[in-house]
All heavy atoms as an XYZ file, in Angstrom:
884
protein
N     -12.608    -15.430    -30.313
C     -13.299    -14.978    -29.214
C     -12.231    -14.603    -28.176
O     -11.323    -15.248    -27.848
C     -14.216    -16.132    -28.667
C     -15.022    -15.732    -27.496
S     -16.261    -16.965    -27.150
C     -16.066    -17.144    -25.420
N     -12.610    -13.372    -27.577
C     -11.711    -12.857    -26.528
C     -12.006    -13.487    -25.149
O     -13.100    -13.571    -24.794
C     -11.885    -11.375    -26.442
O     -11.615    -10.751    -27.721
C     -10.954    -10.788    -25.463
N     -10.942    -13.933    -24.546
C     -11.154    -14.425    -23.193
C     -10.730    -13.350    -22.175
O      -9.659    -12.775    -22.318
C     -10.208    -15.688    -22.950
C     -10.752    -16.909    -23.779
C      -9.990    -18.133    -23.352
C     -10.491    -19.256    -24.197
N      -9.900    -20.521    -23.684
N     -11.441    -13.224    -21.115
C     -11.237    -12.267    -20.064
C     -10.659    -13.060    -18.848
O     -11.013    -14.246    -18.629
C     -12.451    -11.500    -19.748
C     -12.919    -10.600    -20.757
C     -13.916    -10.993    -21.646
C     -12.318     -9.327    -20.953
C     -14.325    -10.079    -22.661
C     -12.759     -8.453    -21.948
C     -13.692     -8.891    -22.805
N      -9.940    -12.359    -18.009
C      -9.303    -13.109    -16.818
C     -10.488    -13.564    -16.007
O     -11.446    -12.917    -15.712
C      -8.507    -11.994    -16.101
N     -10.349    -14.741    -15.528
C     -11.321    -15.354    -14.669
C     -10.945    -15.250    -13.226
O     -11.740    -15.589    -12.385
C     -11.593    -16.838    -15.107
O     -10.434    -17.498    -14.886
N      -9.765    -14.945    -12.918
C      -9.307    -14.715    -11.481
C      -9.839    -13.343    -10.908
O      -9.352    -12.380    -11.366
C      -7.865    -14.877    -11.360
C      -7.367    -14.734     -9.916
O      -8.159    -14.618     -9.047
O      -6.133    -14.799     -9.777
N     -10.832    -13.420    -10.165
C     -11.454    -12.181     -9.641
C     -10.919    -11.929     -8.212
O     -11.559    -11.166     -7.438
C     -12.952    -12.209     -9.684
C     -13.470    -12.273    -11.180
C     -14.857    -12.086    -11.299
N     -15.328    -12.335    -12.631
C     -15.355    -11.450    -13.522
N     -14.773    -10.224    -13.394
N     -15.834    -11.773    -14.810
N      -9.838    -12.498     -7.835
C      -9.361    -12.330     -6.525
C      -8.779    -10.863     -6.276
O      -8.251    -10.240     -7.290
C      -8.015    -13.231     -6.278
O      -8.384    -14.607     -6.500
C      -7.548    -13.206     -4.850
N      -9.186    -10.297     -5.161
C      -8.740     -8.829     -4.873
C      -7.297     -8.741     -4.911
O      -6.612     -9.503     -4.269
C      -9.364     -8.468     -3.498
C      -8.939     -7.129     -3.077
C      -9.348     -6.064     -3.765
C      -8.193     -7.003     -1.890
C      -8.957     -4.734     -3.403
C      -7.865     -5.654     -1.491
C      -8.296     -4.535     -2.197
N      -6.689     -7.877     -5.823
C      -5.354     -7.746     -5.955
C      -4.706     -6.811     -4.961
O      -3.433     -6.793     -4.789
C      -5.043     -7.126     -7.355
O      -5.425     -5.798     -7.378
N      -5.425     -5.889     -4.260
C      -4.877     -4.989     -3.262
C      -3.932     -3.940     -4.011
O      -2.963     -3.552     -3.426
C      -4.298     -5.653     -2.113
C      -4.113     -4.659     -0.997
O      -4.759     -3.678     -0.858
O      -3.108     -4.926     -0.061
N      -4.153     -3.780     -5.299
C      -3.301     -2.801     -6.037
C      -4.084     -1.603     -6.528
O      -5.329     -1.714     -6.726
C      -2.716     -3.610     -7.250
C      -1.914     -4.761     -6.965
S      -0.295     -4.310     -6.066
C       0.595     -3.417     -7.297
N      -3.329     -0.469     -6.756
C      -3.936      0.720     -7.317
C      -2.753      1.333     -8.133
O      -1.621      0.959     -7.928
C      -4.419      1.612     -6.201
S      -3.302      2.113     -5.017
N      -3.150      2.249     -9.006
C      -2.051      2.840     -9.800
C      -2.572      3.893    -10.829
O      -3.729      4.205    -10.913
N      -1.508      4.557    -11.459
C      -1.789      5.530    -12.452
C      -0.897      5.238    -13.650
O       0.126      4.566    -13.634
C      -1.496      6.975    -11.921
C      -2.354      7.354    -10.731
C       0.025      7.071    -11.562
N      -1.290      5.845    -14.724
C      -0.568      5.875    -15.933
C      -0.189      7.379    -16.185
O      -1.028      8.134    -16.314
C      -1.335      5.408    -17.193
O      -1.712      4.018    -16.838
C      -0.542      5.376    -18.385
N       1.182      7.644    -16.289
C       1.572      9.019    -16.448
C       2.158      9.170    -17.914
O       2.616      8.180    -18.538
C       2.753      9.268    -15.467
C       2.450      9.082    -14.019
C       3.769      9.297    -13.200
C       1.468     10.111    -13.564
N       2.092     10.344    -18.347
C       2.649     10.728    -19.673
C       4.192     10.340    -19.603
O       4.926     10.713    -18.543
C       2.397     12.065    -20.028
C       0.997     12.457    -20.338
S       0.774     14.209    -20.626
C       1.685     14.537    -22.090
N       4.775     10.006    -20.676
C       6.217      9.746    -20.703
C       6.810     11.006    -21.255
O       7.200     11.158    -22.352
C       6.436      8.538    -21.709
C       7.906      8.122    -21.541
O       8.791      8.736    -21.001
N       8.208      6.961    -22.168
N       6.939     12.028    -20.257
C       7.544     13.287    -20.577
C       8.387     13.668    -19.442
O       8.562     12.888    -18.504
C       6.520     14.307    -20.932
C       5.568     14.665    -19.774
O       5.798     14.273    -18.719
N       4.489     15.318    -20.127
N       9.013     14.887    -19.434
C       9.963     15.323    -18.475
C       9.262     15.267    -17.071
O       9.854     14.758    -16.071
C      10.453     16.718    -18.723
C      11.449     16.739    -19.917
C      11.856     18.119    -20.243
O      11.000     19.074    -20.166
N      13.143     18.269    -20.623
N       8.029     15.855    -16.854
C       7.447     15.891    -15.681
C       6.927     14.474    -15.162
O       7.110     14.134    -14.029
C       6.211     16.813    -15.631
C       6.667     18.206    -15.908
O       7.779     18.591    -15.830
N       5.756     19.049    -16.285
N       6.506     13.687    -16.010
C       6.138     12.346    -15.733
C       7.338     11.434    -15.167
O       7.210     10.733    -14.307
N       8.524     11.720    -15.831
C       9.692     11.026    -15.331
C      10.142     11.477    -13.931
O      10.517     10.645    -13.162
C      10.919     11.247    -16.319
C      10.873     10.412    -17.492
N      11.381      9.098    -17.439
C      10.423     10.688    -18.784
C      11.232      8.555    -18.649
N      10.643      9.479    -19.451
N       9.955     12.759    -13.630
C      10.452     13.136    -12.286
C       9.432     12.557    -11.268
O       9.899     12.057    -10.215
C      10.253     14.716    -12.184
C      10.500     15.197    -10.716
C      11.291     15.411    -13.042
N       8.076     12.525    -11.466
C       7.163     11.908    -10.548
C       7.520     10.410    -10.484
O       7.415      9.882     -9.384
C       5.654     12.198    -11.030
C       4.744     11.456    -10.216
C       5.475     13.755    -10.975
N       7.687      9.770    -11.551
C       7.953      8.369    -11.520
C       9.278      8.079    -10.719
O       9.232      7.081     -9.964
C       8.204      7.817    -13.021
N      10.240      8.889    -10.845
C      11.474      8.597    -10.136
C      11.266      8.776     -8.637
O      11.800      8.000     -7.829
C      12.653      9.600    -10.564
C      13.321      9.140    -11.851
C      13.804      7.730    -11.771
O      14.536      7.303    -10.796
O      13.473      6.867    -12.635
N      10.418      9.706     -8.196
C      10.107      9.911     -6.769
C       9.370      8.701     -6.323
O       9.728      8.168     -5.278
C       9.224     11.125     -6.557
C      10.054     12.410     -6.861
C       8.577     11.157     -5.260
C       9.229     13.682     -6.937
N       8.408      8.141     -7.072
C       7.673      7.075     -6.712
C       8.457      5.685     -6.673
O       8.222      4.818     -5.876
C       6.442      6.911     -7.567
C       5.495      8.139     -7.461
S       4.949      8.512     -5.845
C       3.930      7.248     -5.424
N       9.402      5.648     -7.560
C      10.205      4.393     -7.702
C      10.855      4.028     -6.352
O      11.075      2.707     -6.072
C      11.282      4.628     -8.741
C      12.032      3.442     -9.244
C      13.121      3.707    -10.177
N      12.697      4.361    -11.394
C      12.126      3.853    -12.478
N      11.945      2.571    -12.535
N      11.835      4.574    -13.490
N      11.286      5.009     -5.599
C      11.936      4.652     -4.331
C      11.091      4.315     -3.073
O      11.509      4.060     -2.063
N       9.785      4.281     -3.315
C       8.813      4.087     -2.227
C       8.504      2.607     -2.093
O       8.380      1.798     -3.015
C       7.459      4.952     -2.455
C       7.815      6.388     -2.482
C       6.514      7.203     -2.538
C       6.860      8.646     -2.614
N       7.397      9.262     -1.411
N       8.272      2.169     -0.831
C       7.960      0.821     -0.526
C       6.573      0.364     -1.216
O       5.722      1.087     -1.071
C       7.941      0.593      0.980
O       9.142      1.037      1.592
C       7.609     -0.822      1.373
N       6.706     -0.828     -1.777
C       5.388     -1.390     -2.368
C       5.061     -0.735     -3.691
O       3.965     -1.027     -4.172
N       5.916      0.046     -4.296
C       5.602      0.757     -5.552
C       6.474      0.150     -6.649
O       7.721      0.015     -6.517
C       5.871      2.303     -5.402
C       5.616      2.969     -6.799
C       4.892      2.835     -4.369
N       5.910     -0.104     -7.804
C       6.540     -0.502     -8.987
C       6.370      0.560    -10.056
O       5.265      1.014    -10.203
C       6.187     -1.927     -9.507
O       4.745     -1.923     -9.796
C       6.452     -2.979     -8.467
N       7.418      0.738    -10.837
C       7.361      1.696    -11.977
C       7.816      1.003    -13.180
O       8.869      0.403    -13.216
C       8.306      2.927    -11.701
C       8.246      3.824    -12.872
C       7.759      3.688    -10.467
N       7.035      1.127    -14.332
C       7.357      0.468    -15.538
C       7.287      1.545    -16.618
O       6.261      2.083    -16.875
C       6.324     -0.707    -15.865
C       6.694     -1.402    -17.206
C       5.663     -2.477    -17.439
O       4.727     -2.583    -16.727
O       6.048     -3.228    -18.516
N       8.411      1.698    -17.241
C       8.549      2.788    -18.402
C       8.216      2.062    -19.724
O       8.829      1.054    -19.963
C       9.820      3.491    -18.407
C      10.025      4.400    -17.144
C      11.318      5.115    -17.227
O      11.689      5.585    -18.369
O      11.885      5.466    -16.174
N       7.211      2.546    -20.414
C       6.794      2.068    -21.701
C       7.047      3.184    -22.796
O       7.302      4.251    -22.378
C       5.459      1.583    -21.695
C       5.096      0.518    -20.650
C       3.552      0.400    -20.387
C       5.698     -0.792    -20.987
N       6.999      2.876    -24.005
C       7.357      3.921    -25.023
C       6.517      5.187    -24.927
O       7.071      6.341    -25.020
C       6.986      3.235    -26.371
C       7.243      1.738    -26.066
C       6.725      1.638    -24.618
N       5.217      5.135    -24.640
C       4.459      6.346    -24.573
C       3.901      6.608    -23.238
O       3.015      7.654    -23.096
C       3.260      6.257    -25.560
O       2.392      5.182    -25.295
N       4.183      5.904    -22.166
C       3.507      6.077    -20.853
C       4.476      5.393    -19.821
O       5.360      4.630    -20.086
C       2.174      5.517    -20.841
C       2.154      3.989    -21.004
S       0.402      3.447    -21.044
C       0.630      1.856    -21.714
N       4.097      5.711    -18.540
C       4.757      5.254    -17.388
C       3.768      4.765    -16.478
O       2.855      5.519    -16.149
C       5.686      6.397    -16.678
C       6.682      6.957    -17.716
C       6.457      5.771    -15.531
C       7.438      8.222    -17.190
N       3.880      3.477    -16.112
C       2.925      2.867    -15.171
C       3.455      3.057    -13.772
O       4.672      2.593    -13.559
C       2.729      1.446    -15.551
C       1.790      1.174    -16.693
C       0.355      1.417    -16.482
N      -0.068      0.804    -15.260
C      -0.862     -0.318    -15.189
N      -1.184     -0.869    -16.342
N      -1.206     -0.803    -14.016
N       2.670      3.413    -12.853
C       3.085      3.474    -11.354
C       2.029      2.679    -10.643
O       0.837      3.058    -10.623
C       3.219      4.935    -10.905
C       3.575      4.990     -9.385
C       4.207      5.747    -11.750
N       2.412      1.594    -10.047
C       1.428      0.682     -9.356
C       1.842      0.603     -7.924
O       3.109      0.489     -7.631
C       1.431     -0.643    -10.059
C       0.999     -0.660    -11.466
O      -0.235     -0.259    -11.663
O       1.835     -0.855    -12.389
N       0.936      0.471     -7.011
C       1.165      0.450     -5.675
C       0.383     -0.630     -4.934
O      -0.740     -0.843     -5.263
N       0.916     -1.244     -3.861
C       0.258     -2.198     -3.022
C      -0.513     -1.408     -1.922
O       0.043     -0.772     -1.149
C       1.234     -3.194     -2.476
C       0.701     -4.238     -1.648
C       0.239     -5.357     -2.525
C      -0.115     -6.565     -1.706
N      -0.949     -7.560     -2.469
N      -1.862     -1.484     -1.920
C      -2.677     -0.924     -0.885
C      -3.044      0.561     -1.115
O      -4.206      0.981     -1.289
N      -2.015      1.333     -1.348
C      -2.262      2.868     -1.554
C      -0.995      3.439     -2.234
O       0.087      2.897     -2.267
C      -2.517      3.518     -0.254
O      -1.427      3.472      0.584
N      -1.194      4.592     -2.732
C      -0.214      5.407     -3.355
C      -0.344      6.856     -2.906
O      -1.524      7.224     -2.840
C      -0.203      5.433     -4.904
C       0.257      4.245     -5.679
C      -0.112      4.419     -7.125
C       1.679      3.988     -5.530
N       0.728      7.556     -2.571
C       0.726      8.927     -2.125
C       1.584      9.805     -3.015
O       2.795      9.493     -3.134
C       1.128      9.062     -0.718
C       1.391     10.454     -0.178
C       0.127     11.262      0.003
C       2.042     10.435      1.205
N       0.980     10.724     -3.685
C       1.744     11.725     -4.569
C       1.741     12.979     -3.754
O       0.776     13.694     -3.649
C       1.049     11.889     -5.956
C       1.095     10.687     -6.686
C       0.010      9.625     -6.656
C       2.089     10.375     -7.532
C       0.117      8.546     -7.438
C       2.162      9.168     -8.373
C       1.196      8.245     -8.236
N       2.855     13.304     -3.079
C       3.035     14.443     -2.265
C       3.481     15.664     -3.049
O       4.668     15.616     -3.607
C       4.016     14.146     -1.124
C       4.256     15.181     -0.186
O       4.313     16.483     -0.557
O       4.456     14.918      1.014
N       2.650     16.610     -3.205
C       3.005     17.782     -4.109
C       4.197     18.535     -3.654
O       4.989     19.125     -4.501
C       1.796     18.633     -4.359
C       0.675     17.944     -4.978
C      -0.650     18.308     -4.827
C       0.875     16.865     -5.943
C      -1.643     17.709     -5.425
C      -0.242     16.127     -6.463
C      -1.503     16.566     -6.247
N       4.494     18.632     -2.372
C       5.612     19.412     -1.906
C       6.922     18.564     -2.237
O       7.854     19.155     -2.732
C       5.592     19.499     -0.302
N       6.876     17.275     -2.205
C       8.020     16.434     -2.539
C       8.286     16.568     -4.049
O       9.465     16.736     -4.457
C       7.721     15.032     -2.217
C       8.763     14.043     -2.407
C       8.504     12.685     -1.962
O       7.265     12.312     -1.832
O       9.439     11.829     -1.793
N       7.191     16.556     -4.881
C       7.313     16.761     -6.342
C       7.857     18.136     -6.609
O       8.711     18.300     -7.431
C       6.030     16.342     -6.960
C       5.663     14.890     -6.683
C       6.195     16.608     -8.487
C       4.229     14.473     -7.153
N       7.293     19.113     -5.974
C       7.775     20.533     -6.233
C       9.295     20.646     -5.962
O       9.938     21.194     -6.812
C       6.994     21.504     -5.247
O       5.601     21.481     -5.652
C       7.572     22.883     -5.346
N       9.794     20.137     -4.876
C      11.147     20.090     -4.614
C      11.962     19.494     -5.733
O      13.064     19.997     -6.137
C      11.408     19.467     -3.284
C      11.036     20.258     -2.118
O      10.720     21.473     -2.273
O      11.038     19.611     -1.039
N      11.543     18.445     -6.197
C      12.364     17.711     -7.304
C      12.164     18.266     -8.593
O      13.151     18.230     -9.403
C      11.839     16.203     -7.311
N      11.042     18.863     -8.911
C      10.796     19.272    -10.252
C      11.225     20.722    -10.534
O      11.453     21.101    -11.694
C       9.267     19.124    -10.581
C       9.065     18.810    -12.137
C       8.498     20.254    -10.154
C       7.727     18.166    -12.449
N      11.343     21.553     -9.474
C      11.850     22.821     -9.609
C      10.767     23.972     -9.859
O      11.156     25.079    -10.058
N       9.496     23.615     -9.722
C       8.459     24.638     -9.810
C       7.327     24.167     -8.964
O       7.216     22.980     -8.611
C       8.082     24.959    -11.249
C       7.402     23.767    -11.962
C       6.203     23.366    -11.867
C       8.331     23.028    -12.898
C       5.605     22.353    -12.541
C       7.675     21.954    -13.590
C       6.400     21.560    -13.377
N       6.374     25.093     -8.655
C       5.224     24.641     -7.826
C       4.379     23.669     -8.581
O       3.895     23.880     -9.682
C       4.399     25.979     -7.528
C       3.234     25.693     -6.602
C       3.758     25.440     -5.176
O       4.800     25.901     -4.702
O       2.958     24.655     -4.482
N       4.193     22.520     -8.010
C       3.457     21.407     -8.581
C       2.249     21.153     -7.779
O       2.342     21.080     -6.565
C       4.451     20.148     -8.641
C       3.843     18.948     -9.329
C       4.178     18.756    -10.712
C       2.975     18.050     -8.799
C       3.644     17.755    -11.431
C       2.409     16.957     -9.493
C       2.722     16.829    -10.736
N       1.140     21.165     -8.530
C      -0.161     20.998     -7.697
C      -1.008     20.022     -8.408
O      -0.688     19.395     -9.302
C      -0.862     22.316     -7.518
C      -1.250     23.048     -8.791
O      -1.307     22.340     -9.879
O      -1.425     24.276     -8.753
N      -2.318     19.886     -8.039
C      -3.266     18.980     -8.575
C      -3.457     19.142    -10.020
O      -3.567     18.093    -10.769
C      -4.591     19.067     -7.763
C      -5.599     18.045     -8.312
C      -6.911     18.250     -7.627
O      -7.002     18.767     -6.455
N      -8.069     17.813     -8.219
N      -3.474     20.344    -10.469
C      -3.774     20.587    -11.979
C      -2.558     19.957    -12.706
O      -2.702     19.452    -13.793
C      -4.042     21.996    -12.340
O      -2.907     22.787    -11.945
N      -1.281     20.102    -12.277
C      -0.154     19.649    -12.875
C      -0.139     18.132    -12.847
O       0.164     17.425    -13.925
C       1.157     20.128    -12.184
C       1.254     21.631    -12.339
O       1.330     22.162    -13.432
O       1.395     22.192    -11.231
N      -0.503     17.562    -11.758
C      -0.710     15.992    -11.709
C      -1.699     15.552    -12.676
O      -1.481     14.673    -13.385
C      -1.093     15.638    -10.296
C      -1.126     14.181    -10.147
C      -0.015     13.424    -10.050
C      -2.430     13.537     -9.915
C      -0.076     11.973     -9.902
C      -2.384     12.245     -9.782
C      -1.262     11.464     -9.707
N      -2.883     16.142    -12.714
C      -3.926     15.709    -13.614
C      -3.422     15.885    -15.180
O      -3.921     15.140    -16.046
C      -5.230     16.496    -13.437
C      -5.901     16.100    -12.160
C      -7.151     16.949    -11.823
O      -7.502     17.823    -12.581
O      -7.777     16.706    -10.835
N      -2.635     16.805    -15.408
C      -2.162     17.044    -16.745
C      -1.215     15.872    -17.169
O      -1.268     15.464    -18.445
C      -1.313     18.367    -16.846
C      -0.865     18.696    -18.213
C      -0.001     20.039    -18.204
O      -0.452     20.921    -17.471
O       0.966     20.053    -18.913
N      -0.503     15.256    -16.353
C       0.401     14.301    -16.715
C      -0.183     12.856    -16.537
O       0.351     11.846    -16.998
C       1.838     14.369    -16.109
C       1.714     14.116    -14.515
C       2.532     15.584    -16.355
C       2.879     13.950    -13.789
N      -1.404     12.724    -15.848
C      -1.976     11.459    -15.578
C      -3.075     11.115    -16.604
O      -3.919     11.947    -16.660
C      -2.549     11.448    -14.119
C      -3.210     10.151    -13.845
S      -4.242     10.270    -12.328
C      -5.507     11.220    -12.949
N      -2.905     10.080    -17.289
C      -3.907      9.803    -18.311
C      -5.057      8.824    -17.830
O      -6.172      8.943    -18.336
C      -3.307      9.224    -19.618
O      -2.646      7.940    -19.298
N      -4.687      8.062    -16.889
C      -5.755      7.110    -16.334
C      -5.243      6.644    -14.894
O      -4.118      6.852    -14.602
C      -5.989      5.931    -17.281
O      -7.132      5.275    -16.788
C      -4.821      5.031    -17.371
N      -6.156      5.968    -14.244
C      -5.867      5.462    -12.932
C      -6.796      4.291    -12.607
O      -7.787      4.139    -13.283
C      -5.956      6.521    -11.768
C      -7.412      6.823    -11.370
N      -8.208      7.657    -12.237
C      -8.119      6.397    -10.400
C      -9.339      7.740    -11.601
N      -9.362      6.959    -10.526
N      -6.432      3.527    -11.657
C      -7.423      2.485    -11.138
C      -7.161      2.546     -9.674
O      -6.159      2.816     -9.049
C      -7.088      1.034    -11.717
C      -5.860      0.389    -11.299
C      -5.752     -0.552    -10.312
C      -4.603      0.652    -11.943
C      -4.578     -1.247     -9.998
C      -3.428      0.043    -11.637
C      -3.459     -0.893    -10.651
O      -2.270     -1.446    -10.261
N      -8.279      2.224     -8.934
C      -8.393      2.415     -7.467
C      -9.275      3.645     -7.219
O      -9.604      4.382     -8.050
N      -9.378      3.908     -5.874
C     -10.143      4.986     -5.394
C      -9.208      6.189     -5.187
O      -8.325      6.066     -4.467
C     -10.787      4.667     -4.121
C     -11.854      5.633     -3.611
C     -13.034      5.721     -4.440
N     -13.773      4.442     -4.498
C     -15.057      4.284     -4.731
N     -15.801      5.469     -4.916
N     -15.610      3.127     -4.689
N      -9.447      7.207     -6.048
C      -8.585      8.400     -5.907
C      -9.209      9.551     -5.093
O     -10.387      9.746     -5.212
C      -8.408      8.949     -7.393
C      -7.452     10.140     -7.432
S      -7.133     10.728     -9.071
C      -5.997      9.491     -9.686
N      -8.351     10.078     -4.287
C      -8.811     11.185     -3.450
C      -7.780     12.308     -3.543
O      -6.582     12.149     -3.403
C      -8.805     10.788     -1.849
C      -9.341     11.884     -0.990
C      -9.693      9.472     -1.679
N      -8.310     13.589     -3.868
C      -7.498     14.705     -3.973
C      -7.565     15.636     -2.827
O      -8.662     15.742     -2.247
C      -8.020     15.536     -5.179
C      -7.822     14.900     -6.560
N      -6.519     14.723     -7.118
C      -8.712     14.422     -7.378
C      -6.757     14.125     -8.268
N      -8.010     13.926     -8.504
N      -6.394     16.083     -2.342
C      -6.330     17.123     -1.297
C      -5.621     18.270     -1.891
O      -5.076     18.262     -2.981
C      -5.510     16.521     -0.090
C      -6.102     15.298      0.480
C      -5.697     13.958      0.042
C      -7.043     15.360      1.497
C      -6.207     12.847      0.522
C      -7.551     14.199      2.032
C      -7.207     12.890      1.628
N      -5.510     19.317     -1.080
C      -4.772     20.559     -1.567
C      -3.266     20.292     -1.912
O      -2.699     20.802     -2.770
C      -4.909     21.797     -0.709
C      -6.328     22.286     -0.577
O      -7.047     22.025     -1.579
O      -6.643     22.933      0.339
N      -2.742     19.404     -0.980
C      -1.273     19.251     -1.030
C      -0.866     17.833     -1.465
O       0.361     17.589     -1.483
C      -0.721     19.505      0.427
C      -1.274     18.463      1.507
O      -2.243     17.896      1.180
O      -0.640     18.431      2.510
N      -1.757     16.951     -1.772
C      -1.428     15.592     -2.280
C      -2.608     14.962     -2.956
O      -3.682     15.378     -2.900
C      -1.018     14.831     -1.056
C      -2.048     14.397     -0.096
C      -1.485     14.006      1.266
N      -2.582     13.604      2.203
C      -3.230     14.501      2.980
N      -3.098     15.739      2.856
N      -4.137     13.901      3.754
N      -2.273     13.835     -3.676
C      -3.306     12.986     -4.339
C      -2.942     11.634     -3.701
O      -1.851     11.175     -3.787
C      -3.312     13.098     -5.782
O      -3.870     14.342     -6.170
C      -4.260     11.957     -6.354
N      -4.009     10.882     -3.302
C      -3.890      9.465     -2.845
C      -4.748      8.595     -3.589
O      -5.896      8.930     -4.072
C      -4.202      9.455     -1.295
C      -3.313     10.238     -0.478
S      -3.821     10.159      1.273
C      -3.225      8.530      1.705
N      -4.270      7.363     -3.779
C      -5.029      6.276     -4.355
C      -5.142      5.153     -3.426
O      -4.112      4.830     -2.736
C      -4.449      5.752     -5.680
C      -4.680      6.698     -6.867
C      -3.603      7.600     -7.130
C      -5.015      5.828     -8.030
N      -6.266      4.432     -3.375
C      -6.430      3.380     -2.560
C      -6.900      2.143     -3.320
O      -7.637      2.332     -4.297
C      -7.471      3.687     -1.379
C      -7.057      4.785     -0.549
C      -7.392      6.117     -0.879
C      -6.294      4.552      0.601
C      -6.974      7.154     -0.016
C      -5.913      5.580      1.418
C      -6.219      6.894      1.067
N      -6.544      0.932     -2.890
C      -6.921     -0.227     -3.662
C      -8.399     -0.639     -3.430
O      -8.911     -1.359     -4.304
C      -6.027     -1.471     -3.270
O      -6.120     -1.612     -1.871
N      -8.974     -0.078     -2.443
C     -10.416     -0.445     -2.168
C     -11.076      0.694     -1.550
O     -10.578      1.540     -0.947
C     -10.406     -1.590     -1.200
O      -9.940     -1.132      0.132
N     -12.417      0.770     -1.775
C     -13.206      1.827     -1.210
C     -13.159      1.842      0.369
O     -13.137      2.907      0.957
C     -14.732      1.506     -1.615
C     -14.580      0.559     -2.727
C     -13.258     -0.103     -2.577
N     -13.053      0.660      0.979
C     -12.951      0.600      2.481
C     -11.750      1.373      2.977
O     -11.838      1.940      3.947
C     -12.872     -0.798      2.906
C     -14.237     -1.545      2.612
C     -14.302     -2.139      1.190
O     -13.428     -2.063      0.404
O     -15.407     -2.729      0.881
N     -10.663      1.246      2.253
C      -9.388      1.883      2.634
C      -9.438      3.414      2.534
O      -8.803      4.146      3.180
C      -8.177      1.414      1.821
N     -10.316      3.879      1.593
C     -10.473      5.305      1.380
C     -11.643      5.851      2.149
O     -11.853      7.098      2.084
C     -10.665      5.607     -0.201
N     -12.425      5.036      2.805
C     -13.693      5.466      3.365
C     -13.578      6.683      4.307
O     -14.472      7.591      4.191
C     -14.315      4.287      4.083
N     -12.575      6.884      5.077
C     -12.524      7.941      5.907
C     -12.216      9.188      5.174
O     -12.568     10.308      5.766
C     -11.353      7.752      7.004
C      -9.967      7.723      6.372
C      -8.918      7.519      7.502
O      -8.495      8.394      8.089
O      -8.452      6.351      7.595
N     -11.795      9.229      4.054
C     -11.428     10.417      3.266
C     -12.592     10.818      2.334
O     -12.735     11.976      1.938
C     -10.179     10.132      2.400
C      -8.950      9.856      3.162
C      -8.542      8.541      3.219
C      -8.287     10.854      3.868
C      -7.380      8.237      4.004
C      -7.187     10.546      4.587
C      -6.728      9.286      4.705
O      -5.505      8.970      5.426
N     -13.463      9.902      1.945
C     -14.458     10.188      1.024
C     -15.937     10.088      1.427
O     -16.915     10.071      0.764
C     -14.340      9.294     -0.257
C     -14.421      7.791      0.100
C     -13.127      9.576     -1.044
C     -14.490      6.896     -1.146
N     -16.081      9.962      2.718
C     -17.374      9.809      3.388
C     -18.150      8.689      2.786
O     -19.449      8.826      2.469
C     -18.094     11.143      3.261
C     -19.291     11.152      4.304
O     -19.310     10.549      5.368
O     -20.299     11.998      3.996
N     -17.517      7.596      2.603
C     -18.055      6.395      2.034
C     -18.953      5.676      3.059
O     -18.395      5.260      4.142
C     -17.041      5.514      1.358
C     -17.526      4.371      0.591
C     -18.102      4.543     -0.604
C     -17.313      3.113      1.075
C     -18.571      3.464     -1.465
C     -17.757      1.939      0.339
C     -18.421      2.240     -0.937
N     -20.224      5.325      2.805
C     -21.023      4.620      3.702
C     -20.747      3.119      3.589
O     -21.055      2.491      2.579
C     -22.535      4.952      3.316
C     -23.455      4.328      4.274
O     -23.043      3.650      5.274
O     -24.612      4.405      4.089
N     -20.239      2.578      4.617
C     -19.880      1.075      4.681
C     -20.873      0.303      5.446
O     -20.601     -0.802      5.896
C     -18.488      0.981      5.263
C     -17.390      1.508      4.467
C     -16.093      1.431      5.231
C     -17.252      0.772      3.117
N     -22.161      0.818      5.575
C     -23.089      0.045      6.192
C     -23.539     -1.163      5.424
O     -23.707     -1.045      4.216
C     -24.419      0.853      6.470
C     -24.034      2.054      7.468
C     -25.252      2.918      7.657
C     -24.886      4.109      8.528
N     -25.826      5.157      8.523
N     -23.768     -2.354      6.163
C     -24.140     -3.496      5.360
C     -25.596     -3.288      4.722
O     -26.455     -2.663      5.251
C     -24.219     -4.582      6.351
C     -23.586     -4.017      7.645
C     -23.580     -2.582      7.494
N     -25.663     -3.924      3.579
C     -27.035     -3.960      2.914
C     -27.776     -5.113      3.298
O     -27.226     -6.273      3.255
C     -26.792     -3.855      1.320
C     -28.114     -3.941      0.604
C     -25.991     -2.681      0.945
N     -28.948     -4.965      3.782
C     -29.805     -6.138      4.235
C     -30.555     -6.840      3.143
O     -30.771     -6.685      2.121
């Protein structure tokens, strides 16, 4: 019988799984230097996890990668994510909770009675 984790404490974490290819490596290296971010390279993927939020700045990635990098390029190398993802023209952000992303996604935080 499979046991599932019983600790349901809020982790305040969010993250993505990137393809383990040239572009994935460049993005992972950029993220590796950011506060609260951990990067783990595995044989077929690269995990990027962040405390609270993650910001993938396309201008920063463009400078490092050597060609115009945008949302479609990001989606091409990202296989999965956890947390609330918000796309902008110039960046993609992930948040550990809907409350943290509320101002970007017009999330209704009114209490349920």
